[in-house]
C-alpha positions in Angstrom: -16.3 201.1 121.1 -17.8 198.2 123.1 -17.4 194.6 122.0 -20.5 192.4 121.6 -20.8 189.4 123.9 -20.4 186.2 121.9 -22.0 182.9 123.0 -22.4 179.4 121.6 -25.7 177.6 122.0 -25.2 173.8 121.7 -28.5 172.1 120.8 -29.8 168.5 120.9 -32.8 168.1 118.6 -35.5 165.6 117.9 -34.1 163.0 115.5 -34.3 164.1 111.9 -35.2 167.7 112.6 -31.6 169.2 112.9 -31.5 170.8 109.4 -34.9 172.3 109.7 -34.2 173.7 113.2 -30.8 175.0 112.0 -32.6 177.0 109.3 -35.1 178.4 111.8 -32.3 179.4 114.2 -30.3 181.1 111.4 -33.1 183.5 110.7 -33.5 184.6 114.3 -32.3 187.9 115.9 -28.7 187.8 117.2 -27.7 184.6 115.4 -24.4 184.9 113.6 -24.0 181.4 112.3 -25.6 177.9 112.7 -23.9 174.6 111.9 -25.3 171.1 112.0 -22.7 168.9 113.7 -22.3 165.2 114.7 -21.7 163.9 118.2 -23.3 164.7 121.5 -25.0 167.8 120.1 -26.8 168.3 116.8 -26.4 172.1 116.2 -23.9 174.7 117.2 -25.2 178.3 117.0 -23.1 181.4 117.4 -24.9 184.4 119.0 -23.8 188.0 119.5 -25.5 190.5 121.7 -24.5 193.9 123.1 -25.1 192.9 126.8 -26.0 190.0 129.0 -29.7 191.0 129.2 -30.0 191.0 125.4 -28.1 187.7 125.2 -30.5 186.2 127.8 -33.5 187.3 125.7 -32.0 185.9 122.5 -31.1 182.5 124.1 -34.5 182.2 125.7 -36.2 182.7 122.3 -33.9 180.2 120.6 -34.5 177.6 123.3 -38.2 177.8 122.6 -37.9 176.5 119.0 -40.0 173.4 118.6 -37.9 170.3 118.3 -35.1 171.5 120.5 -34.8 168.9 123.3 -31.8 170.3 125.3 -29.3 173.1 125.1 -26.0 174.1 126.7 -24.8 177.7 126.5 -21.1 178.7 126.4 -20.2 182.4 126.8 -16.9 183.4 125.2 -14.4 185.2 127.5 
């Protein structure tokens, strides 16, 4: 049994849109959880994918959500 790749997408959003964007992200393919946080980033999203190509596809789609200004991706080891 192969383990899914887990990654964290840290997002900076336009001011005031963090909750709306978090709801949108939560409904997208590959997303396990989404949390609104305070600090340098506005949202932390956990993503799981079976391989790096699938992870890339998922992250690319997530980054295209309107209102996301900047992201940082962390891949769990």
